N, C-alpha and C positions, 0 to 999 in steps of 0.2 A: 265284901270290902278284904283287900290283901292284908297278911299279916306281914308286923315290921320284918318276917325272914324272906318274905318273897320279896323286897322292894331292895333296889340298885343301891349299892353302896358310893356309886358317885352321882347318880340323878335323884334320888330320892323314889324314883318313879318304880311301878312293877316290872321285875325282870323280864316277863314275857315279853314285853315290847322290843327291847334287844334295844334300848338307847345306850344303856351305859357302854355297850361293846362301841355304839359309834362315837361316843363321847371319847372314849380314851382313845380310838383311832385319831382321833380330830386334833386332838391334844399332842399326839407326837409328832414332832417335827423332825424327819427323815432328812439326810444328807445323801444325797447322789453325785458319786465324780468319776472320773477315769484314772484307771491306773492303767500301767503299760508292764506286761510281763515277760516271760522269758519268747526270744524269738520276736519281740518289738509287738507282740498279740494284745489288742485291746482288751481291757477289763472292766466292765461297770459293776462299781461298788456302791451298794444302799447300805447306810449306817444309819443309829437312832433308834433302833425299837425298842420298844418296852413289852416282849412278848416273849412266850415260853418256848423254847427250842421249836418244838412240834407246830408251834403258830406259826413262825417264822419258816419253818419249814413247808405250809401251806403258802403262806405269801411267797416263796421262792418256785413252788409249783404252779401258781398260777402265774406269775410273771414269765416262767421258763417258755409256758404252753403259749403265752400271746406274743411272746419274743419270737418264737420258735428258734431258742439256742438253748446253751447248754448251763449249767450253772451249781452251785452250791451252797450250804450254810457253813460260814467259817468265822469262829472269833465274833459272834455276833453281828456279823455282817452278811448279807447276803452278795455274792459275788456270780455275775453275769458273763459269758462269754460273749467278746464282742463290745463295738460303742454304741451303744442304745439309752444314751442320757435323753434323748429328745424324749422318745416315747416312753421313757419307765415314768417321767413326771405326769403325764398325763396318765397313765395304768393306776399307777398310785393313787393320784388324785379321786378316779373314777371308783375306787376299793375304799377311799375316805380317809386315805392320810394327806396331810400337809409335807411339800418338800423344797427344800432349799439347794443352791447347788455347792 
């Protein structure tokens, strides 16, 4: 039987199952919006993360790879070059996040 130290803080189940991570993702509600930058360039902004900067960089890296675009993490938001609002929702849902417009 697992010690109390091995139980997740959110689910109360053993950490090795990874359920806490999934629950934390599904409880975050991310906002996806389109912004216009210099010279009229579109920028997709994803905000509302409750993650460390390193975890956000991992999510940003996955999004950039799947969307074949550039981007960065700025001020607790992920900025993606181009208008990817339609596809970002699907990718984030596949990753276990909830999104709104």
